[in-house]
C-alpha positions in Angstrom: 0.0 0.0 0.0 1.3 3.5 -0.8 1.7 6.3 1.8 -0.2 9.5 1.2 2.3 12.3 1.2 1.7 16.1 1.4 4.9 17.9 0.5 7.9 16.3 2.1 6.1 14.6 5.0 3.6 11.7 5.1 0.1 12.5 6.2 -0.2 11.2 9.7 -3.7 12.2 10.8 -7.1 13.6 10.1 -6.0 17.2 10.4 -3.1 16.7 8.0 -5.5 15.1 5.5 -8.0 17.9 5.7 -5.3 20.5 5.3 -3.9 18.7 2.2 -7.4 18.5 0.6 -8.2 22.1 1.4 -4.9 23.2 -0.2 -6.3 22.1 -3.6 -9.6 24.1 -3.4 -10.3 26.8 -5.8 -11.5 30.2 -4.6 -15.3 30.6 -5.0 -14.7 33.3 -7.7 -12.9 30.7 -9.9 -15.7 28.1 -9.7 -17.2 27.0 -13.1 -20.0 24.7 -14.1 -18.8 21.4 -15.2 -19.8 17.8 -15.7 -18.9 14.6 -14.0 -19.6 11.1 -15.4 -18.7 7.5 -14.9 -17.1 5.4 -17.6 -18.0 1.7 -17.7 -15.9 -0.9 -19.6 -17.7 -2.9 -22.3 -16.5 -5.9 -24.4 -15.7 -5.0 -28.0 -18.1 -6.6 -30.4 -20.7 -7.7 -27.9 -21.0 -4.5 -26.0 -21.6 -6.5 -22.8 -20.3 -5.0 -19.6 -17.0 -6.3 -18.1 -17.7 -8.0 -14.8 -15.7 -7.1 -11.7 -14.8 -10.7 -10.6 -13.8 -13.8 -12.5 -11.1 -14.8 -14.9 -11.6 -11.9 -17.3 -13.0 -9.4 -14.9 -11.6 -6.0 -14.0 -10.6 -6.8 -10.4 -6.9 -7.3 -11.2 -6.8 -3.9 -12.7 -8.2 -2.2 -9.6 -6.1 -4.3 -7.2 -2.9 -3.5 -8.9 
């Protein structure tokens, strides 16, 4: 498992994590309207969804 790092030091607690996340926020004046969407994998040709588990599923990809 990787260690979450903020700058030169590892994040060691809740307050460090909140500070790290807050440092990436945009000022309200810079907010814009945008979209967010999910992408689902499908098999070429059949257009059937790729399962998570199983021999040909996507689990190995997500587990690294």
